[in-house]
C-alpha positions as CSV (number, residue, x, y, z in Angstrom):
1,M,-69.4,1.9,169.8
2,T,-66.0,1.2,168.4
3,S,-64.4,3.3,165.7
4,Q,-64.5,0.3,163.3
5,A,-68.3,-0.1,163.8
6,L,-68.8,3.6,163.3
7,I,-66.7,3.5,160.0
8,F,-68.7,0.5,158.8
9,L,-72.1,2.1,159.6
10,T,-71.1,5.3,157.9
11,L,-69.9,3.5,154.8
12,A,-72.9,1.2,154.8
13,F,-75.2,4.3,155.0
14,V,-73.3,6.0,152.1
15,S,-73.5,2.8,150.0
16,I,-77.2,2.4,150.5
17,A,-78.0,6.0,150.1
18,S,-76.0,6.3,146.9
19,A,-77.6,3.2,145.5
20,I,-81.0,4.5,146.2
21,L,-80.2,7.9,144.8
22,M,-78.7,6.2,141.7
23,I,-81.9,4.4,140.8
24,T,-84.2,7.3,141.6
25,R,-82.5,10.1,139.6
26,A,-84.1,11.1,136.3
27,N,-80.8,12.5,134.9
28,P,-78.6,9.6,133.7
29,V,-75.3,11.5,134.4
30,R,-76.3,12.1,138.0
31,S,-77.2,8.4,138.3
32,A,-73.7,7.6,137.0
33,I,-72.1,9.9,139.6
34,F,-74.0,8.2,142.4
35,L,-72.9,4.9,141.0
36,I,-69.3,6.1,141.3
37,V,-69.9,7.1,144.9
38,N,-71.3,3.7,145.6
39,F,-68.3,2.0,144.0
40,L,-65.9,4.1,146.1
41,S,-67.7,3.5,149.4
42,L,-67.7,-0.3,148.6
43,S,-64.0,-0.1,147.9
44,I,-63.4,1.5,151.3
45,L,-65.5,-1.2,152.9
46,Y,-63.3,-3.8,151.2
47,L,-60.3,-2.1,152.8
48,T,-61.8,-2.4,156.2
49,L,-62.2,-6.1,155.6
50,N,-58.5,-6.4,154.7
51,A,-59.3,-7.2,151.1
52,Q,-56.8,-4.7,149.5
53,F,-56.8,-6.4,146.1
54,L,-60.6,-6.2,145.8
55,A,-60.5,-2.6,146.9
56,I,-58.0,-1.6,144.2
57,I,-59.8,-3.6,141.5
58,Q,-63.1,-2.0,142.5
59,V,-61.6,1.5,142.0
60,L,-59.6,0.7,138.9
61,V,-62.0,-1.5,137.0
62,Y,-65.5,-0.3,138.1
63,A,-65.1,3.3,139.2
64,G,-62.5,3.8,136.5
65,A,-63.0,1.9,133.3
66,I,-66.6,0.8,133.5
67,M,-67.9,4.2,134.6
68,V,-66.0,5.9,131.8
69,L,-67.7,3.5,129.4
70,F,-71.1,4.2,131.0
71,V,-70.7,8.0,130.8
72,F,-69.4,7.7,127.2
73,V,-72.5,5.7,126.2
74,I,-74.8,8.2,128.0
75,M,-73.3,11.1,126.2
76,L,-73.3,9.2,122.9
77,L,-77.0,8.4,123.2
78,N,-77.9,11.9,124.4
79,L,-80.5,10.7,126.7
80,E,-81.4,14.2,127.9
81,D,-83.7,14.7,124.9
82,E,-85.8,11.7,125.8
83,K,-89.3,12.4,127.2
84,R,-90.1,10.6,130.3
85,L,-92.7,7.9,130.0
86,A,-95.6,8.0,132.4
87,D,-95.5,5.1,134.9
88,R,-98.7,3.6,136.0
89,L,-99.5,1.1,138.6
90,D,-100.5,-2.2,137.1
91,L,-100.7,-5.8,138.2
92,R,-97.1,-6.6,137.3
93,R,-95.6,-3.7,139.4
94,L,-97.7,-4.8,142.3
95,F,-96.6,-8.4,142.0
96,A,-92.9,-7.2,141.7
97,F,-93.2,-5.1,144.8
98,I,-94.7,-7.9,146.8
99,L,-91.9,-10.2,145.5
100,V,-89.3,-7.7,146.6
101,L,-90.8,-7.5,150.1
102,V,-90.8,-11.3,150.3
103,V,-87.2,-11.6,149.3
104,F,-86.1,-8.9,151.8
105,A,-88.1,-10.7,154.5
106,E,-86.3,-13.9,153.7
107,I,-82.9,-12.2,153.7
108,A,-83.6,-10.6,157.1
109,Y,-84.9,-13.9,158.5
110,G,-81.8,-15.7,157.3
111,L,-79.5,-13.1,158.8
112,F,-81.2,-12.9,162.2
113,K,-81.6,-16.7,162.3
114,S,-78.0,-17.5,161.5
115,T,-76.3,-15.1,163.9
116,K,-78.7,-15.3,166.8
117,G,-77.2,-12.2,168.4
118,R,-73.6,-13.4,167.9
119,F,-71.1,-11.6,165.8
120,L,-69.1,-13.6,163.4
121,K,-65.4,-13.6,164.2
122,P,-63.0,-12.9,161.3
123,A,-60.7,-15.7,160.2
124,E,-57.3,-15.8,161.8
125,N,-55.6,-15.3,158.4
126,S,-58.0,-12.7,157.0
127,V,-55.1,-10.3,156.4
128,E,-53.4,-13.0,154.3
129,I,-56.6,-13.8,152.3
130,G,-56.9,-10.2,151.0
131,K,-53.4,-9.9,149.7
132,I,-52.6,-10.1,146.0
133,E,-50.2,-13.0,146.4
134,F,-52.9,-15.2,148.0
135,I,-55.4,-14.4,145.4
136,G,-52.9,-15.0,142.6
137,E,-51.9,-18.3,144.0
138,K,-55.5,-19.5,144.4
139,L,-56.5,-18.1,141.0
140,F,-53.7,-19.9,139.1
141,T,-53.8,-23.2,141.1
142,S,-57.1,-24.1,142.6
143,Y,-59.3,-22.0,140.2
144,I,-57.4,-22.3,137.0
145,L,-60.2,-24.0,135.0
146,P,-62.9,-21.2,135.8
147,F,-60.2,-18.6,135.1
148,E,-59.4,-20.1,131.6
149,I,-63.2,-20.5,130.9
150,T,-63.7,-16.8,131.7
151,S,-60.9,-15.8,129.4
152,L,-62.4,-17.9,126.6
153,I,-65.8,-16.3,127.1
154,L,-64.2,-12.8,127.0
155,I,-62.4,-13.7,123.7
156,V,-65.6,-15.0,122.2
157,A,-67.4,-11.8,123.2
158,I,-64.7,-9.6,121.7
159,V,-64.8,-11.6,118.4
160,G,-68.6,-11.4,118.4
161,A,-68.5,-7.7,118.9
162,I,-66.0,-7.3,116.0
163,V,-68.1,-9.5,113.7
164,L,-71.3,-7.5,114.5
165,A,-69.5,-4.2,114.0
166,K,-68.0,-5.3,110.7
167,R,-71.4,-6.6,109.5
168,R,-73.0,-3.2,110.4
169,F,-70.6,-1.2,108.4
170,E,-70.6,-3.4,105.2
């Protein structure tokens, strides 16, 4: 096994384990910490794929800003005082579990059917694709319309939050 495969498998295991631990912890602060571990392991996976820009954005935006916001909200809501609700098995949970199994089976079938034992070769210019210059050029030339629509949606969301906050304090 090559060192790249070993690094990938280790990071994949850490990503999956931290995601499972994140959703199974009762303490919301511990869940947030496992989410940070997941974000960091995904960022290192991006680095192994020569996507330096995505790796840096993953750390700065998600592991940094978003997680600070999550932890702030968790502390603000003081979720530690909440009593845990008793979960019971009902028909909806059983249906959801069966649906999850079907989706995972479809994903596994698609992965095994598409590769047929072959490994996908990386693109010849994969190093160039992960660079900031390439992403910036594509973002502001080929994908300028979706970029501008996203900025308008963010502005509308900010104005809506300000209007709702102002209405609440009046």
